[in-house]
C-alpha positions as CSV (number, residue, x, y, z in Angstrom):
1,M,0.2,-0.1,0.0
2,L,2.7,2.4,1.0
3,A,4.6,1.6,-2.1
4,A,1.6,2.2,-4.4
5,R,1.0,5.6,-2.7
6,F,4.6,6.4,-3.1
7,H,4.3,5.6,-6.8
8,R,1.2,7.7,-7.3
9,R,2.8,10.7,-5.6
10,S,5.8,10.2,-7.8
11,V,3.9,10.1,-11.0
12,Q,1.9,13.2,-9.9
13,H,5.1,15.1,-9.1
14,E,6.4,14.1,-12.5
15,E,3.4,15.4,-14.2
16,D,3.4,18.6,-12.4
17,T,7.1,19.2,-12.9
18,A,6.7,18.4,-16.6
19,V,3.9,21.1,-16.6
20,D,6.3,23.8,-15.3
21,V,9.7,23.1,-17.2
22,Q,8.8,21.6,-20.4
23,A,10.7,23.4,-23.4
24,P,8.8,26.3,-24.7
25,R,7.4,26.0,-28.1
26,A,7.6,28.6,-31.0
27,L,6.4,32.1,-29.9
28,D,2.9,32.7,-31.1
29,P,2.4,35.8,-32.9
30,L,-0.4,37.1,-30.8
31,E,1.7,36.6,-27.7
32,R,4.6,38.5,-29.3
33,Q,2.6,41.6,-30.5
34,T,0.7,41.8,-27.3
35,V,3.9,41.8,-24.8
36,R,5.7,44.1,-27.0
37,R,2.7,46.5,-27.3
38,V,2.4,46.4,-23.4
39,A,6.2,46.9,-22.9
40,W,6.5,49.9,-25.3
41,R,3.4,51.5,-23.6
42,L,4.1,51.0,-19.9
43,M,7.9,50.5,-19.5
44,P,9.2,54.1,-20.7
45,L,6.6,55.6,-18.2
46,L,8.1,53.5,-15.4
47,M,11.5,53.9,-16.4
48,L,11.2,57.8,-16.3
49,C,9.6,57.6,-12.9
50,Y,12.5,55.5,-11.5
51,F,15.1,57.8,-13.2
52,C,13.6,60.7,-11.3
53,A,13.1,58.6,-8.1
54,F,16.9,57.8,-8.0
55,L,17.9,61.3,-9.2
56,D,16.1,62.8,-6.2
57,R,17.4,59.9,-4.1
58,T,20.9,59.9,-4.7
59,N,21.9,63.5,-5.8
60,L,22.8,63.8,-2.0
61,G,26.0,62.0,-2.8
62,M,27.2,64.9,-5.3
63,A,26.1,67.8,-3.0
64,A,27.9,66.2,0.0
65,P,31.5,67.4,-0.5
66,T,30.4,71.0,-0.6
67,M,27.2,70.9,1.6
68,N,28.9,68.9,4.3
69,Q,31.7,71.6,4.5
70,Q,29.4,74.5,4.4
71,L,26.9,73.1,6.9
72,G,29.7,71.4,9.3
73,F,28.5,68.1,8.8
74,S,30.8,64.9,9.9
75,N,30.7,61.6,7.8
76,A,28.5,60.1,10.4
77,V,26.0,62.9,10.6
78,F,25.8,62.6,6.7
79,G,25.6,58.9,6.5
80,F,22.9,58.9,9.5
81,G,20.8,61.6,7.5
82,A,21.2,60.0,4.1
83,G,20.0,56.7,5.6
84,L,17.1,58.3,7.5
85,F,15.4,58.3,4.1
86,F,14.8,54.6,4.6
87,V,13.4,54.9,8.1
88,G,10.7,57.0,6.5
89,Y,10.4,54.7,3.5
90,F,10.1,51.7,5.9
91,L,7.0,53.2,7.8
92,A,5.3,54.1,4.6
93,E,5.9,51.1,2.5
94,M,3.2,48.5,3.3
95,P,0.4,51.2,3.7
96,S,1.4,52.7,0.5
97,T,1.4,49.5,-1.6
98,F,-2.1,48.7,-0.1
99,F,-3.2,52.1,-1.2
100,L,-1.9,51.4,-4.7
101,T,-4.0,48.3,-5.0
102,L,-6.9,50.3,-3.5
103,F,-6.8,53.6,-5.6
104,G,-5.0,52.3,-8.8
105,A,-1.4,52.6,-9.8
106,R,-2.0,55.7,-11.9
107,R,-3.5,57.7,-9.2
108,W,-1.0,56.5,-6.4
109,I,2.2,56.7,-8.4
110,A,1.3,60.4,-9.7
111,R,0.7,61.2,-5.9
112,I,4.2,59.8,-4.9
113,L,5.8,61.7,-7.7
114,V,4.4,65.0,-6.6
115,T,5.3,64.7,-2.9
116,W,8.8,63.4,-3.3
117,G,9.5,66.2,-6.0
118,I,8.5,68.9,-3.6
119,V,10.2,67.2,-0.7
120,S,13.6,66.6,-2.5
121,A,13.4,70.4,-3.6
122,L,13.2,71.5,0.0
123,T,16.2,69.8,0.8
124,A,17.9,73.0,-0.7
125,F,16.8,74.8,2.5
126,V,18.2,72.7,5.2
127,W,20.4,74.6,7.8
128,N,21.5,72.1,10.3
129,D,21.6,68.4,11.1
130,W,18.2,68.1,12.5
131,G,16.7,70.1,9.5
132,F,18.6,67.6,7.3
133,Y,17.5,64.6,9.3
134,T,13.8,65.8,9.0
135,V,13.9,66.5,5.2
136,R,15.6,62.9,4.6
137,F,12.9,61.2,6.8
138,I,9.9,62.8,5.0
139,L,11.2,62.3,1.6
140,G,11.2,58.6,2.7
141,L,7.7,58.7,3.6
142,A,6.8,60.6,0.2
143,E,8.5,57.9,-1.8
144,G,7.5,54.9,0.3
145,G,5.8,52.2,-1.8
146,F,7.0,53.2,-5.0
147,Y,9.4,50.5,-5.7
148,P,7.1,47.7,-4.5
149,G,4.3,49.1,-6.1
150,V,6.0,48.9,-9.6
151,V,7.1,45.4,-8.9
152,L,3.4,44.5,-8.3
153,Y,2.3,46.4,-11.2
154,L,4.8,44.3,-13.5
155,L,3.1,41.3,-12.0
156,W,-0.2,42.3,-13.1
157,W,1.0,43.2,-16.8
158,F,3.8,40.8,-17.5
159,P,3.8,36.9,-17.8
160,S,6.6,35.2,-15.6
161,Y,8.6,34.4,-18.7
162,Y,9.0,38.0,-19.4
163,R,9.1,39.6,-15.9
164,T,12.7,39.6,-15.2
165,R,13.7,41.1,-18.5
166,M,11.1,44.0,-17.8
167,M,12.4,44.3,-14.3
168,A,15.8,44.6,-15.8
169,R,14.5,47.4,-18.2
170,F,13.1,49.1,-15.0
171,Q,16.1,48.9,-13.0
172,V,18.3,50.1,-15.9
173,A,16.7,53.5,-15.3
174,S,18.2,53.8,-11.8
175,I,21.5,53.1,-13.5
176,I,20.9,55.7,-16.1
177,A,20.2,58.1,-13.5
178,L,23.5,57.2,-11.8
179,V,25.3,57.5,-15.0
180,I,24.1,60.9,-16.2
181,G,23.1,62.3,-12.8
182,P,26.5,62.8,-11.3
183,P,27.6,64.7,-14.4
184,I,24.5,66.9,-14.4
185,S,24.8,67.6,-10.9
186,G,28.4,68.4,-11.3
187,L,27.5,71.2,-13.7
188,L,24.6,72.4,-11.5
189,L,27.2,73.0,-8.6
190,Y,28.8,75.6,-10.9
191,L,25.5,77.8,-10.4
192,D,27.1,78.7,-6.8
193,G,26.5,82.1,-5.9
194,V,23.6,82.7,-8.6
195,L,20.6,84.6,-6.7
196,G,22.6,84.2,-3.5
197,L,22.3,80.3,-3.4
198,H,24.8,77.9,-3.2
199,G,25.5,75.3,-6.0
200,W,24.2,72.2,-4.0
201,Q,20.9,74.3,-3.3
202,W,20.4,74.8,-7.1
203,L,21.2,71.1,-7.4
204,F,18.2,70.1,-5.3
205,L,15.7,72.7,-6.6
206,L,16.1,72.0,-10.3
207,E,16.3,68.1,-10.0
208,G,13.2,68.0,-8.1
209,L,11.1,69.6,-10.8
210,P,11.1,66.7,-13.4
211,S,9.2,64.4,-10.9
212,I,6.4,66.9,-10.4
213,I,6.3,67.3,-14.3
214,L,6.2,63.5,-14.7
215,A,3.4,63.1,-12.3
216,V,0.9,64.8,-14.8
217,V,2.2,62.5,-17.5
218,I,1.5,59.5,-15.4
219,W,-2.0,60.5,-14.4
220,Q,-2.7,60.9,-18.3
221,L,-1.1,57.8,-19.6
222,L,-0.6,55.1,-17.1
223,T,-3.3,52.2,-17.1
224,D,-4.3,50.3,-14.0
225,K,-5.0,46.8,-15.2
226,P,-5.1,44.9,-18.6
227,A,-8.9,44.9,-18.4
228,D,-8.7,48.9,-18.6
229,A,-6.3,48.8,-21.8
230,T,-8.2,50.4,-24.5
231,W,-4.9,50.7,-26.3
232,L,-4.9,46.9,-26.8
233,R,-6.8,45.1,-29.3
234,P,-9.6,42.8,-28.0
235,D,-7.8,39.7,-28.8
236,Q,-4.6,40.9,-27.1
237,K,-6.6,42.0,-24.1
238,A,-8.2,38.7,-23.8
239,W,-4.9,36.7,-24.4
240,L,-3.3,38.8,-21.6
241,I,-6.0,38.4,-19.1
242,E,-6.4,34.5,-19.6
243,R,-2.5,34.1,-19.6
244,Q,-2.1,35.9,-16.1
245,A,-5.1,34.0,-14.6
246,S,-3.7,30.7,-15.9
247,E,-0.3,31.4,-14.3
248,Q,-1.9,32.5,-11.2
249,A,-4.0,29.3,-10.9
250,Q,-0.8,27.1,-11.6
251,R,0.9,28.9,-8.5
252,E,-2.0,28.5,-6.3
253,A,-2.5,24.9,-7.2
254,I,0.9,24.3,-5.5
255,H,0.2,26.4,-2.4
256,K,-2.0,29.6,-2.0
257,Y,-0.7,31.7,0.7
258,T,-2.8,34.2,2.5
259,L,-1.9,37.3,3.6
260,A,-1.4,36.4,7.4
261,E,0.9,33.6,6.3
262,I,3.5,35.9,4.9
263,F,4.3,37.2,8.5
264,Y,5.6,33.9,9.8
265,N,6.8,32.3,6.6
266,P,10.5,31.8,7.1
267,K,11.3,32.2,3.4
268,V,9.8,35.7,3.3
269,W,11.8,36.8,6.1
270,L,15.0,35.2,4.6
271,L,14.1,37.4,1.5
272,A,13.7,40.4,3.5
273,L,17.1,39.8,5.0
274,V,18.7,39.4,1.5
275,V,17.3,43.0,0.4
276,A,18.4,44.5,3.8
277,A,21.8,43.4,3.4
278,Q,21.8,44.2,-0.2
279,N,20.6,47.6,0.5
280,M,23.5,48.2,3.3
281,A,26.1,47.8,0.6
282,G,24.2,49.2,-2.4
283,Y,23.3,52.7,-0.7
284,A,26.4,53.1,1.1
285,L,28.2,52.9,-2.1
286,I,26.0,55.3,-3.9
287,F,26.2,58.0,-1.2
288,F,29.8,57.6,-0.6
289,L,31.3,56.4,-4.0
290,P,31.9,60.1,-5.0
291,M,34.0,60.7,-1.8
292,I,35.7,57.3,-2.3
293,V,36.4,58.3,-5.9
294,K,37.8,61.8,-4.5
295,G,40.2,59.9,-2.1
296,L,41.7,57.9,-5.2
297,G,43.2,61.4,-6.5
298,V,40.4,62.3,-8.9
299,S,40.0,66.0,-9.6
300,T,36.6,67.8,-8.6
301,G,35.6,68.1,-12.1
302,M,36.1,64.6,-13.1
303,I,34.3,63.2,-9.9
304,G,30.9,62.8,-11.5
305,L,32.3,60.9,-14.6
306,V,34.3,58.7,-12.8
307,T,31.5,57.9,-10.2
308,A,29.2,57.0,-13.2
309,L,31.6,54.6,-14.8
310,P,30.7,51.5,-12.6
311,Y,27.0,52.1,-13.3
312,L,27.5,52.4,-17.0
313,I,29.2,49.2,-17.3
314,A,26.6,47.6,-15.1
315,V,23.9,48.3,-17.5
316,A,25.1,45.8,-20.1
317,A,25.6,43.3,-17.5
318,M,22.0,43.7,-16.2
319,I,20.4,43.2,-19.6
320,F,22.5,40.1,-20.1
321,W,21.7,38.8,-16.5
322,G,17.8,39.3,-16.6
323,W,17.8,37.7,-20.3
324,H,19.8,34.9,-19.2
325,S,17.6,34.2,-15.9
326,D,14.4,34.2,-18.1
327,I,15.7,32.0,-20.8
328,T,17.0,29.4,-18.2
329,G,14.2,29.8,-15.9
330,E,16.9,29.8,-13.1
331,R,16.7,32.5,-10.2
332,T,18.4,31.5,-7.0
333,W,22.1,31.4,-8.3
334,H,21.5,34.3,-10.6
335,V,20.6,36.3,-7.4
336,A,23.4,34.6,-5.1
337,G,26.0,35.1,-7.8
338,G,25.7,38.6,-8.2
339,F,25.8,39.3,-4.5
340,L,29.0,37.0,-4.1
341,L,30.4,38.9,-7.0
342,T,29.8,42.2,-5.2
343,A,31.6,40.7,-2.1
344,A,34.5,39.7,-4.2
345,G,34.7,43.3,-5.8
346,M,34.8,44.9,-2.5
347,G,37.3,42.5,-1.2
348,A,39.7,43.4,-4.0
349,C,39.2,47.1,-3.1
350,I,40.3,46.4,0.4
351,V,43.4,44.2,-0.6
352,V,44.6,46.7,-3.1
353,G,43.9,49.9,-1.4
354,T,44.2,53.5,-2.7
355,S,47.8,53.0,-3.9
356,H,46.5,51.4,-7.2
357,P,43.3,53.5,-8.1
358,I,43.0,51.6,-11.5
359,I,42.7,48.2,-9.9
360,T,40.5,49.9,-7.1
361,M,38.0,51.1,-9.6
362,V,37.9,47.7,-11.2
363,G,36.9,46.2,-7.9
364,L,34.1,48.9,-7.4
365,I,32.9,48.3,-10.9
366,F,32.6,44.5,-10.2
367,G,30.9,45.4,-6.9
368,V,28.4,47.6,-8.3
369,M,27.6,45.2,-11.3
370,G,27.0,42.2,-9.2
371,Q,24.7,44.1,-6.9
372,Q,22.6,45.4,-9.5
373,C,22.3,42.2,-11.5
374,A,21.3,40.5,-8.2
375,I,18.6,42.7,-7.1
376,L,16.7,42.8,-10.4
377,T,16.7,39.0,-10.8
378,F,15.5,38.7,-7.1
379,W,12.1,40.3,-7.4
380,A,11.2,37.4,-9.7
381,I,11.2,35.2,-6.7
382,P,8.5,36.6,-4.4
383,S,6.5,37.4,-7.5
384,A,6.5,33.6,-8.5
385,L,5.8,32.4,-4.8
386,L,2.8,34.4,-4.1
387,T,-0.3,35.6,-5.6
388,G,-3.0,38.2,-4.8
389,S,-2.9,40.1,-1.3
390,A,-0.2,38.0,-0.1
391,A,2.0,38.9,-3.1
392,A,1.2,42.6,-2.3
393,G,1.9,42.2,1.2
394,A,4.9,40.2,1.0
395,I,6.5,42.4,-1.6
396,A,5.8,45.5,0.5
397,M,7.0,43.7,3.7
398,I,10.3,42.7,2.0
399,N,11.2,45.8,0.5
400,A,10.1,47.6,3.8
401,I,12.4,45.6,6.0
402,G,15.1,45.8,3.4
403,A,14.8,49.6,3.3
404,L,16.3,49.7,6.8
405,G,19.6,48.3,5.4
406,G,19.4,51.5,3.1
407,W,19.6,53.5,6.4
408,F,21.9,51.2,8.6
409,G,24.7,50.9,5.7
410,P,25.6,54.6,5.1
411,W,25.5,55.3,8.8
412,V,27.8,52.4,9.7
413,F,30.0,53.5,6.6
414,G,30.2,57.1,8.1
415,L,30.9,56.0,11.5
416,V,33.6,53.6,10.5
417,K,35.1,56.1,8.2
418,D,35.2,58.8,10.7
419,A,36.7,56.4,13.4
420,T,39.5,55.0,11.2
421,G,40.1,57.7,8.9
422,S,40.1,54.9,5.9
423,D,37.6,53.4,3.6
424,N,39.0,49.9,3.7
425,I,37.3,49.0,6.9
426,A,34.0,50.6,5.9
427,L,34.4,48.6,2.7
428,A,34.8,45.4,4.5
429,C,31.5,46.0,6.1
430,L,29.8,46.3,2.8
431,A,31.6,43.2,1.5
432,L,30.2,41.2,4.5
433,A,26.7,42.6,3.8
434,A,26.8,41.4,0.2
435,L,28.1,38.1,1.3
436,A,25.4,37.7,4.0
437,S,22.9,38.5,1.0
438,G,24.3,35.7,-1.2
439,L,24.4,33.1,1.6
440,A,20.8,33.9,2.7
441,M,19.6,33.4,-0.9
442,I,21.3,29.9,-1.2
443,I,19.6,29.1,2.0
444,V,16.3,30.1,0.5
445,G,17.0,27.8,-2.3
446,H,14.8,26.6,-5.2
447,D,11.0,26.4,-5.3
448,R,8.9,25.0,-7.9
449,R,7.0,28.2,-8.4
450,M,10.1,30.1,-9.1
451,E,10.6,27.9,-12.4
452,R,9.6,29.4,-15.6
453,I,6.1,28.8,-16.7
454,P,6.3,27.9,-20.4
455,R,4.6,29.8,-23.1
456,R,1.3,28.5,-24.6
457,V,0.4,28.8,-28.0
């Protein structure tokens, strides 16, 4: 009897697995046309939003060398204030994501854009450390929920086979901001003295405007759900709705999580740890990289260009990484491998030191590249594990807890740098954080719902 039961389970498992991992057939023209139409309609809008988000979130790094000097901020004060953004982000994350599902992506993303643009511009008028802390905290509240909201939005619009590639395109917008943002910010610093304002004040004022303008565009052009897409043909709309419903049914057939379950699911907490450790390393690099580059002997006029170099090279790696993950259907090692590459790059910087600036920059390039590739692949995992309100809650919770790493990382980096006078020990902390992300991802391991669901003709 036991043997017969085991045989039946084995047969059923093989049949289920065959459904998930069978080789995809030729791409149906309707599928190709629909996905292409959706991508061209939505992705440029979302990419512009993320470009503005990162411009307003990270221009602080370019303002730091002059702002810190004029306001008398130490590295610890700057790092703590820079990271306070993520405390506000943490508090607003889950409520904001649920409001997005309640009011619709179009209205809620437009609201987020307006508020973060205004608050970012107000950073120009901080006068002391507590004013700086307050503005950064409110900026986090204003932007909270944007990133997980977009992850959830992509889940509504794109089948799993395409999702990592779309996430790669979205993530590339942040890299574009990190590539062209520093040189633009560097030019704005030359406005020093115009109308009695410092250059760093003009930087915040002018770079807050695009978000406010884009909010109007989003209000007019973004579409909430496939059922609302008047710009799709009826057959395209029907295909997309049926495909998304089919994928959701397949995942829920394995296990349908309730909203309450996500709070005591160990995998969800491990995934939150992955993002927290990743943000520790990632945002400490973003905020302090201009100062690290300056420490390598780069002139003030060239800091923006050299700072942009690691992110520019990361763009090509991200596009390949996302494509390869989707084609192979493998997620876990694409994420873990990226984080381990980051740890190796940071480790190389520590070993080589500032005496070999070119080799140090190569290490920083690998560090940035691995981190950016890992995080874009990461979000395909909770999207595959969960559906419905559980997906919204888990994505928000993972990103909210992970956001605390964005506060802790820059703060620790600043404290260590002030205490030691060197970047090396601070970079060692970043390497350990990236290593922790990779190991946590390996512990999470593989789940059948993370496999590619095949295309259907």
